Every structure is written in structure tokens, then in C-alpha cells.
BAFI-3210 file (N, C-alpha, C; in Angstrom, 3 decimals, decimal comma, padded with zeros to 6 digits):
// residues 268
n [1|2|3|4|5|6|7|8|9|10|11|12|13|14|15|16|17|18|19|20|21|22|23|24|25|26|27|28|29|30|31|32|33|34|35|36|37|38|39|40|41|42|43|44|45|46|47|48|49|50|51|52|53|54|55|56|57|58|59|60|61|62|63|64|65|66|67|68|69|70|71|72|73|74|75|76|77|78|79|80|81|82|83|84|85|86|87|88|89|90|91|92|93|94|95|96|97|98|99|100|101|102|103|104|105|106|107|108|109|110|111|112|113|114|115|116|117|118|119|120|121|122|123|124|125|126|127|128|129|130|131|132|133|134|135|136|137|138|139|140|141|142|143|144|145|146|147|148|149|150|151|152|153|154|155|156|157|158|159|160|161|162|163|164|165|166|167|168|169|170|171|172|173|174|175|176|177|178|179|180|181|182|183|184|185|186|187|188|189|190|191|192|193|194|195|196|197|198|199|200|201|202|203|204|205|206|207|208|209|210|211|212|213|214|215|216|217|218|219|220|221|222|223|224|225|226|227|228|229|230|231|232|233|234|235|236|237|238|239|240|241|242|243|244|245|246|247|248|249|250|251|252|253|254|255|256|257|258|259|260|261|262|263|264|265|266|267|268]
n.u [115,707|115,860|117,312|116,188|113,672|115,273|116,126|113,759|112,787|114,997|115,141|113,164|113,466|115,949|115,520|113,827|115,704|117,311|116,009|115,462|117,798|118,093|116,696|117,652|119,479|118,358|116,837|119,554|120,801|118,302|118,447|120,726|121,036|118,731|120,107|122,323|123,509|122,838|119,509|117,406|114,847|112,432|110,352|108,934|108,876|106,662|104,624|104,347|103,984|101,349|099,623|099,400|097,786|095,655|094,464|094,175|092,715|090,373|089,319|090,555|089,138|086,871|087,788|088,884|086,579|085,308|086,241|087,197|084,915|083,360|085,216|087,073|084,848|082,165|082,368|084,330|083,000|080,415|081,329|082,434|080,250|079,166|080,316|079,818|081,417|081,477|082,345|085,387|085,949|087,360|089,817|090,404|090,496|093,063|094,906|094,104|093,542|095,370|097,743|098,063|095,561|095,304|097,894|098,025|095,569|096,161|098,824|097,974|095,639|097,292|099,044|097,463|096,275|097,964|100,529|100,155|099,565|101,985|103,925|102,564|103,317|105,825|106,638|105,221|106,971|109,505|108,851|108,265|110,992|111,639|113,649|115,812|116,635|116,795|118,936|120,864|120,740|122,308|120,437|119,710|117,901|117,068|117,277|115,907|113,444|112,796|113,364|111,923|109,181|109,735|110,081|107,694|106,249|106,891|106,398|103,280|101,984|102,914|101,637|098,676|098,565|097,738|095,797|094,414|093,763|092,550|089,829|089,473|088,347|086,351|084,667|084,669|083,424|080,740|080,308|080,336|077,940|076,498|075,879|075,283|076,800|078,499|080,234|081,874|083,146|084,174|086,039|087,860|088,956|090,390|092,019|093,302|094,866|096,503|099,630|102,471|104,295|102,715|101,965|104,020|104,908|103,411|103,283|106,184|106,316|104,197|105,164|107,545|106,387|105,696|108,212|108,772|106,847|107,359|109,697|109,642|107,395|108,568|110,588|109,666|108,282|110,293|111,241|109,597|108,859|107,825|105,562|102,250|100,928|103,175|103,402|100,768|101,479|103,524|102,188|100,718|102,105|103,652|101,912|101,394|103,991|104,630|102,705|103,227|105,743|105,486|103,940|105,685|107,616|106,058|105,443|107,993|108,354|106,659|106,805|109,276|108,848|107,326|108,473|110,905|109,410|107,818|105,822|103,621|102,065|100,205|097,005|095,090]
n.v [049,288|051,960|053,031|052,738|054,517|057,179|057,039|057,208|059,681|061,342|061,486|062,901|065,407|066,090|065,940|068,321|070,467|070,207|071,010|073,893|074,976|074,718|076,312|079,072|078,952|079,294|081,507|083,312|083,142|084,260|086,917|087,931|087,469|089,060|091,226|091,701|092,741|091,281|092,651|090,969|090,162|091,642|092,062|089,481|090,079|091,781|090,496|088,176|090,011|091,008|088,812|087,534|089,549|089,765|087,482|087,384|089,801|090,013|087,683|088,512|090,832|090,024|088,408|090,148|092,116|090,808|089,184|091,738|092,409|090,501|089,711|091,811|093,798|092,881|091,563|092,668|095,505|094,326|093,815|096,147|097,969|096,997|098,202|100,534|101,658|102,175|104,108|103,676|101,931|102,662|102,858|100,369|098,963|100,114|098,647|095,973|095,620|096,921|096,518|093,584|091,747|092,792|092,403|089,324|088,410|089,334|087,707|085,421|084,783|085,469|083,378|081,426|081,545|083,030|081,962|078,986|079,005|079,309|077,517|075,194|075,704|075,979|073,572|071,782|072,406|071,474|068,671|067,880|068,231|070,924|072,648|071,221|071,463|073,965|074,618|073,535|074,770|077,002|079,009|080,382|078,937|080,490|083,240|083,743|082,697|082,539|084,886|086,951|086,109|086,183|089,112|090,232|089,045|090,203|092,954|092,946|092,003|093,892|096,275|095,618|095,095|097,586|097,840|095,567|096,823|099,023|098,190|096,793|098,700|099,240|097,242|097,712|099,980|099,314|097,659|099,598|101,083|099,218|098,754|101,255|103,478|106,415|107,549|109,701|109,579|107,079|107,504|109,510|108,084|106,298|107,788|109,040|106,849|105,715|105,504|106,631|104,613|102,302|102,141|101,847|099,518|097,939|097,328|096,893|094,348|092,620|092,847|091,271|088,983|088,111|087,573|085,563|083,613|083,741|082,527|079,945|078,431|078,765|076,866|074,521|074,088|073,989|071,539|069,867|065,905|063,050|063,204|064,085|063,822|064,235|066,885|068,141|067,349|069,050|071,663|071,314|070,896|073,404|075,473|074,668|075,196|077,520|079,386|078,407|079,591|082,585|082,849|082,469|084,524|086,529|086,552|087,305|089,699|091,497|091,421|092,942|095,067|096,484|096,459|098,093|099,938|101,444|103,240|102,972|101,199|102,703|103,248|105,536]
n.w [113,885|114,764|112,901|110,596|111,010|111,351|108,750|107,277|108,148|107,599|104,931|103,215|104,504|103,625|100,932|101,293|101,823|100,136|097,607|098,432|098,824|095,640|094,597|096,218|094,343|092,011|092,341|092,672|090,160|088,369|089,409|088,450|086,120|084,817|085,569|083,695|081,048|077,512|077,573|076,559|077,050|076,934|075,363|075,831|078,618|078,397|077,065|079,122|081,517|080,523|080,364|082,771|083,906|082,894|083,246|086,040|087,507|087,306|089,375|091,308|092,013|092,896|094,822|096,661|097,503|098,627|100,658|102,204|102,848|104,035|106,506|108,055|107,537|108,068|110,570|111,925|112,460|113,368|116,050|117,168|116,950|119,151|120,758|120,752|118,883|116,164|114,655|114,336|112,520|110,190|111,219|111,804|109,202|108,139|109,683|108,934|106,357|104,385|105,907|105,744|104,594|102,103|100,951|100,986|099,945|097,320|096,800|097,153|095,081|092,813|092,729|093,065|090,106|088,557|088,777|088,729|085,916|085,162|086,068|084,781|081,919|081,921|082,727|080,696|078,629|079,757|079,785|077,371|076,269|075,377|076,876|077,225|074,377|074,059|075,459|074,237|071,576|072,564|074,080|076,804|079,560|081,799|081,332|079,445|079,638|082,702|083,684|082,401|083,418|086,181|086,876|085,613|087,790|089,834|089,324|088,891|090,920|092,775|091,596|091,439|094,481|095,158|093,885|095,022|097,536|097,520|096,508|098,616|100,572|099,537|100,220|102,809|102,998|102,464|104,372|106,376|105,901|105,739|108,631|109,338|109,838|109,855|106,911|106,699|109,116|109,012|106,602|108,055|110,112|108,798|107,450|109,447|110,143|108,623|106,968|105,431|105,794|106,051|103,768|101,605|102,887|102,226|099,853|098,875|100,485|099,291|096,506|096,939|097,489|095,096|093,936|095,059|094,543|091,958|091,562|093,134|091,354|088,584|089,139|090,179|087,767|085,806|086,687|086,429|085,886|084,370|082,250|081,251|083,888|085,484|085,281|086,502|088,634|089,046|089,622|091,583|093,536|093,559|094,123|096,956|098,121|097,479|099,076|102,180|101,665|101,318|103,464|105,823|104,943|105,385|107,851|109,283|108,173|108,526|111,529|111,664|110,204|112,405|114,559|113,770|113,200|115,473|116,029|113,989|115,378|116,793|117,566|116,318]
ca.u [114,584|116,108|118,477|115,437|113,074|115,917|115,969|112,509|112,629|115,746|115,170|112,166|114,126|116,984|115,029|113,518|116,537|118,105|115,056|115,316|118,870|118,273|115,446|118,288|120,748|117,914|117,051|120,777|121,013|117,494|118,730|122,274|120,826|118,309|120,854|123,302|123,370|122,006|118,523|116,421|114,024|111,668|109,197|108,629|107,955|105,470|103,815|104,044|102,606|099,708|099,062|099,048|097,000|094,317|094,236|094,400|092,289|088,793|089,532|091,292|088,660|085,520|087,785|089,063|085,559|084,376|086,523|087,162|083,738|083,061|085,875|086,956|083,872|080,888|083,130|084,865|081,742|079,641|082,139|082,695|079,058|078,497|080,913|079,293|082,490|081,672|083,098|086,624|086,512|088,059|091,339|090,808|090,742|094,440|095,661|093,780|093,397|096,785|098,853|097,878|094,691|095,249|099,331|098,129|094,999|096,686|099,661|097,131|095,044|098,135|100,150|096,843|096,138|099,017|101,531|099,972|099,714|103,487|104,466|102,190|103,926|107,321|106,429|105,207|108,106|110,172|108,748|108,559|112,511|112,241|114,175|116,763|116,609|117,015|120,335|121,584|121,110|123,389|119,718|119,945|116,426|116,633|117,288|115,050|111,941|112,707|113,538|110,794|108,156|110,136|110,168|106,608|105,352|107,107|105,657|102,185|101,796|102,820|100,126|097,645|098,419|097,077|094,593|093,236|093,610|091,245|088,409|089,204|087,956|085,151|083,964|084,694|082,543|079,604|079,941|080,174|076,738|075,189|075,251|074,334|078,020|078,641|081,265|082,904|083,736|085,170|087,711|088,371|089,615|091,000|093,728|094,078|095,907|097,291|100,881|103,131|105,048|101,955|101,596|105,373|105,584|102,557|103,675|107,221|105,882|103,495|106,723|108,626|105,562|105,461|109,538|108,660|105,885|107,670|111,131|109,100|106,611|109,639|111,712|109,170|107,818|111,544|112,039|108,992|109,145|106,612|104,432|101,214|100,779|104,404|103,282|100,001|102,073|104,317|101,525|100,132|103,537|104,362|101,079|101,686|105,244|104,746|101,829|103,985|107,042|105,040|103,313|106,722|108,032|104,870|105,650|109,130|108,474|105,651|107,402|110,799|108,152|106,672|109,835|111,798|108,527|106,639|104,601|102,257|101,283|099,184|095,800|094,398]
ca.v [050,288|053,424|053,271|053,252|055,605|057,992|057,257|057,877|060,929|062,176|061,835|063,873|066,483|066,238|066,831|069,734|071,520|070,211|071,844|074,968|075,360|074,705|077,630|079,865|079,027|079,872|083,153|084,171|083,259|084,981|088,461|088,391|087,506|090,373|092,690|091,443|092,663|091,890|092,540|089,837|089,447|092,719|091,600|088,022|090,582|092,751|089,551|087,759|090,833|091,567|087,644|087,692|091,015|089,294|086,204|088,050|090,740|089,735|087,058|089,007|091,879|089,372|087,976|091,340|092,775|089,478|088,872|092,559|092,810|088,927|089,503|092,845|094,069|092,856|090,747|093,952|096,232|093,919|093,879|097,507|098,259|096,609|099,186|102,240|102,493|101,885|104,966|103,126|100,657|102,787|102,698|099,145|098,837|100,217|097,311|094,487|095,655|097,519|095,854|092,090|091,258|092,866|091,632|088,200|088,018|089,398|087,046|083,860|084,919|085,049|081,805|080,243|081,523|083,241|081,143|077,760|078,669|079,494|076,269|074,293|076,181|075,568|072,164|071,331|072,699|070,513|067,038|067,971|068,596|072,304|073,409|071,051|071,999|075,646|074,895|072,854|075,782|077,948|080,002|080,487|078,932|081,486|084,698|084,178|082,235|082,544|086,227|088,004|085,577|086,775|090,315|090,309|088,818|091,510|094,175|092,824|091,925|095,136|096,764|094,678|095,362|099,046|097,115|095,127|097,927|099,997|097,377|095,953|099,945|099,402|096,381|098,050|100,841|098,747|097,303|100,783|101,555|098,267|098,925|102,257|104,012|107,585|107,529|110,597|109,180|106,143|107,786|110,423|107,375|105,589|108,762|109,523|105,953|105,420|106,548|106,149|103,156|101,313|102,034|101,437|098,374|096,625|097,242|096,099|093,220|092,146|092,823|089,990|087,621|088,119|087,334|084,362|082,916|082,996|081,387|078,389|078,042|078,432|076,078|073,632|073,581|073,405|070,271|068,830|065,053|062,169|063,486|065,338|063,764|065,069|068,214|068,355|067,233|069,966|072,822|071,727|071,169|074,633|076,156|074,569|075,168|079,290|079,536|077,845|080,223|083,680|082,701|082,307|085,670|087,343|086,823|087,809|091,244|092,072|091,527|093,482|096,594|097,009|096,443|099,171|101,330|101,092|104,433|102,520|100,559|103,067|103,476|107,193]
ca.w [114,127|114,711|111,636|109,700|111,520|111,293|107,290|106,799|108,290|107,103|103,457|102,842|105,386|102,804|100,063|101,258|101,780|098,704|096,723|098,900|098,091|094,282|094,559|095,962|093,254|090,758|092,391|092,207|088,819|087,869|089,709|087,793|084,328|084,745|085,658|083,228|079,551|076,717|077,931|075,202|077,680|076,917|074,765|076,524|079,907|078,400|076,994|080,299|082,319|080,100|080,585|084,428|084,361|082,160|084,468|087,792|087,815|088,073|090,276|092,591|092,685|093,364|096,249|097,745|098,033|099,338|101,806|103,010|103,321|105,381|107,858|108,552|107,557|109,116|111,932|112,922|112,636|114,021|117,227|117,347|117,436|120,724|121,976|120,447|118,169|114,651|113,505|114,491|111,483|109,140|111,521|111,804|107,792|107,728|110,072|108,716|104,910|104,147|106,302|105,790|103,778|100,578|100,507|101,088|098,943|096,330|096,367|096,814|093,586|091,735|092,969|092,457|089,067|087,459|089,025|088,396|084,688|084,735|086,455|083,705|080,577|081,826|082,905|079,672|077,994|080,181|079,468|075,620|076,279|075,164|077,429|076,686|073,073|073,794|076,135|073,327|070,758|073,386|074,766|078,452|079,331|082,825|080,853|078,486|080,416|083,927|084,030|082,248|084,194|087,414|086,872|085,525|088,681|090,615|088,786|089,116|092,255|093,507|091,292|092,351|095,809|095,461|093,377|096,351|098,781|096,810|096,458|099,799|101,381|098,932|100,889|104,395|103,099|102,393|105,586|107,580|105,215|106,109|109,918|109,827|110,408|109,271|105,889|107,126|110,285|108,332|106,235|109,211|110,868|107,821|106,948|110,583|110,762|107,684|106,964|104,310|105,918|105,751|102,315|101,038|103,497|101,959|098,376|098,911|100,790|097,936|095,457|097,395|097,426|093,673|093,467|095,549|093,696|090,333|091,681|093,010|090,449|087,694|089,542|090,004|086,246|085,376|087,240|086,151|085,121|084,035|081,363|082,168|085,453|086,372|085,010|087,362|090,479|090,051|089,888|093,177|094,745|093,247|095,065|098,241|098,884|097,452|100,041|102,582|101,764|101,626|104,837|106,535|104,982|106,063|109,377|109,458|107,056|109,614|112,828|111,376|110,037|113,664|115,508|113,115|113,232|116,324|115,318|113,189|116,153|117,624|116,893|116,823]
c.u [114,904|116,620|117,208|114,391|114,305|116,097|114,628|112,038|113,509|115,822|114,627|112,739|115,240|116,701|114,510|114,712|117,360|117,211|115,235|116,696|118,944|117,368|116,285|119,224|119,811|117,741|118,283|120,791|120,113|117,956|119,843|121,931|119,955|119,163|122,080|122,763|123,594|120,317|117,372|114,927|112,596|110,367|108,222|108,022|106,903|104,479|102,795|103,182|101,486|099,064|098,415|098,264|095,845|093,673|093,579|093,366|090,576|088,556|089,728|090,247|087,164|086,346|088,161|087,728|084,740|084,847|087,012|085,821|083,091|084,008|086,380|086,302|082,953|081,390|083,306|083,518|080,408|079,761|082,374|081,509|078,377|078,934|080,625|080,680|082,666|082,525|085,134|087,091|087,424|089,726|091,749|090,810|092,151|095,187|095,388|094,007|094,679|097,680|098,906|096,891|094,856|096,542|098,619|097,027|095,604|097,619|098,864|096,764|095,875|099,119|099,091|096,157|097,073|100,194|101,505|100,089|101,132|104,200|104,168|102,969|104,805|107,492|105,965|106,499|109,410|109,940|108,399|110,114|112,713|112,981|115,663|117,250|117,487|118,470|121,565|121,923|121,824|122,076|119,922|118,364|116,406|116,451|116,226|113,468|112,189|112,638|112,348|109,453|108,349|109,533|108,398|105,630|105,445|106,360|104,363|101,542|101,850|101,455|099,204|097,166|097,384|095,936|093,589|093,107|092,553|090,039|088,558|088,217|086,541|084,080|083,797|083,476|080,893|079,496|079,735|078,514|075,636|074,538|075,283|075,563|078,128|080,077|082,105|083,769|084,458|086,213|088,218|089,483|090,598|092,390|094,215|095,113|096,789|098,575|101,539|103,904|104,293|101,889|103,139|105,687|104,311|103,327|104,694|106,878|105,248|104,625|107,226|107,563|105,362|107,033|109,123|107,637|106,666|108,971|110,507|108,202|107,613|110,299|110,580|108,534|109,264|112,462|110,883|109,434|107,903|105,506|103,559|100,925|101,752|104,091|102,026|100,477|102,671|103,426|100,958|101,001|103,939|103,160|101,015|102,920|105,075|103,455|102,605|105,564|106,715|104,539|104,677|107,349|107,455|104,955|106,576|109,147|107,515|106,119|108,383|109,865|107,941|107,757|110,619|110,862|107,518|105,372|103,841|101,592|100,167|098,116|095,129|092,687]
c.v [051,466|053,812|053,825|054,127|056,556|058,487|058,141|059,316|062,100|062,186|062,624|065,358|067,117|066,573|068,177|070,814|071,465|071,445|073,316|075,531|075,389|076,001|078,846|080,180|079,756|080,907|083,889|084,391|083,923|086,691|088,728|088,023|088,437|091,500|092,816|091,541|091,558|091,956|092,007|089,703|090,621|092,546|090,310|088,898|090,978|091,331|088,968|088,546|091,008|089,939|087,466|088,616|090,321|088,298|086,611|088,791|090,765|088,667|087,689|090,695|091,184|088,709|089,082|091,788|091,782|088,844|090,199|092,536|091,776|089,512|090,651|093,806|093,791|091,973|092,115|095,019|095,656|094,324|095,367|098,180|097,759|097,754|100,781|102,830|102,113|102,515|104,553|102,043|101,168|102,807|101,051|098,375|098,838|098,767|096,490|094,629|095,891|096,837|094,047|091,218|091,380|092,378|090,122|087,770|088,033|088,627|085,649|084,009|084,845|084,020|081,183|080,181|082,022|082,249|079,474|078,029|078,506|078,094|075,373|074,599|075,795|073,855|071,381|071,399|071,799|068,947|067,164|068,043|069,840|072,757|072,538|071,327|073,335|075,566|074,218|073,827|076,872|079,324|079,589|080,407|080,038|082,715|084,686|083,226|082,599|084,181|087,220|087,411|085,972|088,362|090,910|089,810|089,833|092,584|093,940|092,718|093,413|096,225|096,492|094,905|096,466|098,552|096,982|096,194|098,590|099,389|096,919|097,455|099,636|098,267|096,754|099,444|100,321|097,962|098,073|101,046|100,749|098,443|100,115|103,272|105,247|107,335|108,665|110,231|107,972|106,468|108,595|109,612|106,673|106,641|109,209|108,177|105,452|105,978|105,384|104,634|102,071|101,114|101,078|099,804|097,466|096,358|096,646|094,420|092,186|091,735|091,605|088,910|087,286|087,204|085,562|083,339|082,651|081,841|080,021|078,010|077,779|077,219|074,969|072,993|073,377|072,292|069,234|067,419|064,249|062,411|064,301|064,916|064,241|066,546|069,004|068,081|068,186|071,332|072,580|071,806|072,742|075,708|075,964|074,960|077,328|079,716|079,746|079,240|081,854|083,855|083,073|083,780|086,619|088,012|087,726|089,279|091,681|092,377|092,545|094,777|096,926|097,495|097,775|100,711|101,275|102,157|103,858|101,373|101,220|103,542|104,784|107,023]
c.w [114,034|113,778|110,496|109,498|110,996|109,321|106,566|107,014|107,790|105,477|103,054|103,593|104,079|101,702|099,988|101,342|100,645|097,520|097,422|098,490|096,566|093,652|095,069|094,964|092,009|091,265|092,215|090,794|087,981|087,718|088,647|086,346|083,972|084,723|084,639|081,741|078,761|077,292|076,929|075,839|077,497|076,403|075,010|078,168|079,433|078,003|078,579|081,339|082,014|080,528|081,925|084,539|083,851|083,159|085,608|088,283|087,952|088,953|091,692|092,906|093,236|094,873|097,150|098,061|098,750|100,952|102,669|103,609|104,150|106,835|108,070|108,335|108,525|110,548|112,687|113,396|113,470|115,805|117,739|117,456|118,673|121,743|121,974|119,598|116,814|113,782|113,468|113,163|110,588|109,439|111,520|110,321|107,834|108,164|109,494|106,979|104,135|104,759|106,169|104,852|102,347|100,385|100,001|100,178|097,842|096,234|096,760|095,689|092,791|091,866|092,457|090,978|087,848|087,850|088,711|086,654|083,898|084,626|085,066|082,394|081,019|081,922|081,587|078,562|078,326|079,867|077,880|074,901|075,251|075,664|077,065|075,233|072,963|074,515|074,864|072,175|071,443|073,871|076,206|078,801|080,963|082,330|080,151|078,469|081,715|084,367|083,864|082,959|085,662|087,723|086,525|086,844|089,784|090,471|089,262|090,154|093,241|093,122|091,641|093,899|095,912|094,997|094,425|097,217|098,721|097,221|097,946|100,789|100,768|100,038|102,101|104,360|103,185|103,661|106,841|107,437|106,096|107,877|110,232|110,352|109,500|108,244|106,336|108,256|110,112|107,761|106,828|110,092|110,283|107,672|108,062|110,809|109,792|107,246|105,744|104,139|105,650|104,323|101,498|101,457|102,961|100,370|098,239|099,642|099,779|096,834|095,489|097,206|095,807|093,311|094,125|094,990|092,240|090,549|091,883|091,653|088,970|088,296|089,373|088,451|085,576|085,380|087,002|085,298|084,985|083,327|081,993|083,451|086,099|086,643|086,242|088,679|090,867|090,330|091,342|093,973|094,595|094,197|096,200|098,742|098,403|098,242|101,516|102,509|101,973|102,805|105,780|106,622|105,557|107,338|109,978|108,841|108,384|110,968|113,125|111,251|111,618|114,238|115,118|113,045|113,959|116,332|114,724|114,377|116,732|117,414|117,187|116,829]
res [x|x|x|x|x|x|x|x|x|x|x|x|x|x|x|x|x|x|x|x|x|x|x|x|x|x|x|x|x|x|x|x|x|x|x|x|x|x|x|x|x|x|x|x|x|x|x|x|x|x|x|x|x|x|x|x|x|x|x|x|x|x|x|x|x|x|x|x|x|x|x|x|x|x|x|x|x|x|x|x|x|x|x|x|x|x|x|x|x|x|x|x|x|x|x|x|x|x|x|x|x|x|x|x|x|x|x|x|x|x|x|x|x|x|x|x|x|x|x|x|x|x|x|x|x|x|x|x|x|x|x|x|x|x|x|x|x|x|x|x|x|x|x|x|x|x|x|x|x|x|x|x|x|x|x|x|x|x|x|x|x|x|x|x|x|x|x|x|x|x|x|x|x|x|x|x|x|x|x|x|x|x|x|x|x|x|x|x|x|x|x|x|x|x|x|x|x|x|x|x|x|x|x|x|x|x|x|x|x|x|x|x|x|x|x|x|x|x|x|x|x|x|x|x|x|x|x|x|x|x|x|x|x|x|x|x|x|x|x|x|x|x|x|x|x|x|x|x|x|x|x|x|x|x|x|x|x|x|x|x|x|x|x|x|x|x|x|x]
***
């Protein structure tokens, strides 16, 4: 009885640890291949960058404005108005949008739109045995397929984070106007509390989110099996694992940033 329970618990745990180890190996091979010449992935990198850019820009715009207008905008503005402190909304947006909501919204949309497309593409190649054919021909799938997708997601998530921050502020402006607050006070509080640390921390965190999404999605695509059904299963697993991974990393990164830069905790 005890042994059967241990086997039921230990089996999934062992599988999770094995997948984590395989993803770490893939990440190491990807970074090594990206740095080692020859750099044959330039054309594919540009193609993947434009592909993700085209897929993500509009869903991210709608999501960013809607989320930042609804959550930190309306909810925070309504709360601050009770205390006659509606002008503090700009400072609140630095904490919520720049540090947390913009990076997380960007990562979620990129993973849900761009990451799933990457998993489906590589998964289809895997079940058609194209990846095996490349290896037989002496072509490294990691250097030619994973590296350009990895670099493109790192770049595009960092850039989209700035895009998300700007449109997040637009959602805050709408909320400020709706509650009758002065825009001058909104911008004054925002710039008084915003620091270079907030900006580079936000961009760095989001870029690492992109790296996590790329590794998870490429791994799930390249290990897909079972035909079209297996590819669909790989896509679902990639999204779930990516969300969990960058959620855990976000906690560690945020706590480390706040511990090493305590001055950004103070709200002026």
C-alpha cells in the first residue's frame, strides 16, 4: 500500500525533475550555440522577430489598456478618492504597472500567442520527423531553430515591455480623468517615484521571461509525439509550464530587486 502510493507520487515528481533538467540542458546548449560561430541564424532570427511582433502587438495593446484601466486604474482611483488622495495614482502606477503588471501582461500575451505558435511549429516538424532529418543531414536543430526563436523572444519581450508600460499609463490617464483628478498631479507623482532602477529592472525581468518562454516552448515542441493530438497537448503543456516558470521567477527577481535597492520601496 505504502509502496504503491510512493510510486504514484514519485513517478510524476521524477518526470517533472527530468523535464526540468532537460530544459536546463537545452538552455545551456542554446546560449552556447548562440555565442559560438558560425552565426547562420540571422535570417531566421529576423523572420521570427517579425513573426512574433506581428502576432502579439494588437492583443498586447488591448490587454494592457484594459487591465491597467480596470485593476490599478479604476480600483486604485476609487480607493484613493475615499481619502482625498487621487493625485497619488501616478505613484501607484509606478509600483503596479512598471514593476509588475506590464512585465506579467507582456509575458502572458507573448507566451499565449507567440509561444504557442512556436510550440505548434516545432511540434509539427517533430511529428513529421523533420528534426530527425536535419540531424541526419548534419544540421544542428538547436542552432538553426531554437537559437533564433530564443533570441527573438528575448528581444521582443523587452521591447514590448516598454510598449506595455506606455499603454498602461494611458489606461491610468483614462481612470484619472474619469475620477476628476488633475493630470498634472498624476504625471508629477509618476515621475517623482519612477527611477532608472524600476525601468531597467522591468525590462530585464521581461527579457528573462522571454528566455523562459522560448526554452519551455521549444522544448515542448521538440519533444512532442503522438501526431496532431500530441502537438496540441504539447502546446497546452507549454503554456501552463511557462506561466508557472515565469511566475516563480518573478517572485525571486522582485524580492531580490527590492532587497538590493531599498530606496525604491519609499513612495514620495
